[in-house]
C-alpha positions as semicolon CSV with decimal commas, in nm:
position;residue;x (nm);y (nm);z (nm)
1;X;13,256;13,276;0,451
2;X;13,295;13,557;0,201
3;X;12,973;13,705;0,062
4;X;13,067;13,563;-0,277
5;X;13,082;13,215;-0,121
6;X;12,742;13,265;0,038
7;X;12,601;13,371;-0,299
8;X;12,741;13,054;-0,456
9;X;12,603;12,838;-0,176
10;X;12,254;12,987;-0,208
11;X;12,275;13,004;-0,589
12;X;12,183;13,374;-0,590
13;X;12,369;13,684;-0,700
14;X;12,597;13,893;-0,480
15;X;12,361;14,194;-0,454
16;X;12,093;13,963;-0,312
17;X;12,333;13,847;-0,040
18;X;12,432;14,206;0,037
19;X;12,063;14,291;0,071
20;X;12,014;14,003;0,317
21;X;12,307;14,130;0,523
22;X;12,188;14,493;0,516
23;X;11,837;14,392;0,623
24;X;11,973;14,186;0,913
25;X;11,814;13,866;0,782
26;X;12,162;13,716;0,743
27;X;12,395;13,815;1,028
28;X;12,747;13,910;0,915
29;X;13,049;14,092;1,051
30;X;13,292;14,339;0,898
31;X;13,658;14,244;0,922
32;X;13,947;14,487;0,906
33;X;13,979;14,845;0,791
34;X;13,861;14,772;0,438
35;X;13,528;14,644;0,567
36;X;13,533;14,294;0,422
37;X;13,212;14,114;0,517
38;X;13,212;13,758;0,652
39;X;12,928;13,521;0,739
40;X;12,979;13,230;0,974
41;X;12,866;12,899;0,829
42;X;12,646;12,845;1,135
43;X;12,466;13,174;1,062
44;X;12,412;13,071;0,702
45;X;12,275;12,733;0,810
46;X;12,043;12,904;1,061
47;X;11,919;13,139;0,787
48;X;11,848;12,844;0,557
49;X;11,656;12,664;0,833
50;X;11,449;12,979;0,902
51;X;11,363;13,000;0,532
52;X;11,253;12,635;0,531
53;X;11,028;12,709;0,829
54;X;10,875;13,013;0,656
55;X;10,816;12,812;0,338
56;X;10,662;12,522;0,530
57;X;10,432;12,754;0,727
58;X;10,316;12,938;0,415
59;X;10,255;12,607;0,237
60;X;10,055;12,473;0,530
61;X;9,853;12,796;0,550
62;X;9,786;12,778;0,177
63;X;9,677;12,417;0,206
64;X;9,441;12,500;0,495
65;X;9,290;12,786;0,295
66;X;9,234;12,559;-0,007
67;X;9,065;12,292;0,210
68;X;8,815;12,548;0,344
69;X;8,698;12,644;-0,007
């Protein structure tokens, strides 16, 4: 997928997707001499699942903290 397509899929702007790629959070490859970035759909799906896990863990941790108070 092109980075623009990824941005559309995630409903974020293109610089946010570029930042995810630069940080290594979203694996991507450069194609050709012009350096066009591509993300495999499977990598995007894996990224989304990781984010769901992070959100779930932080929610559960927040719930546990609130129960202790």
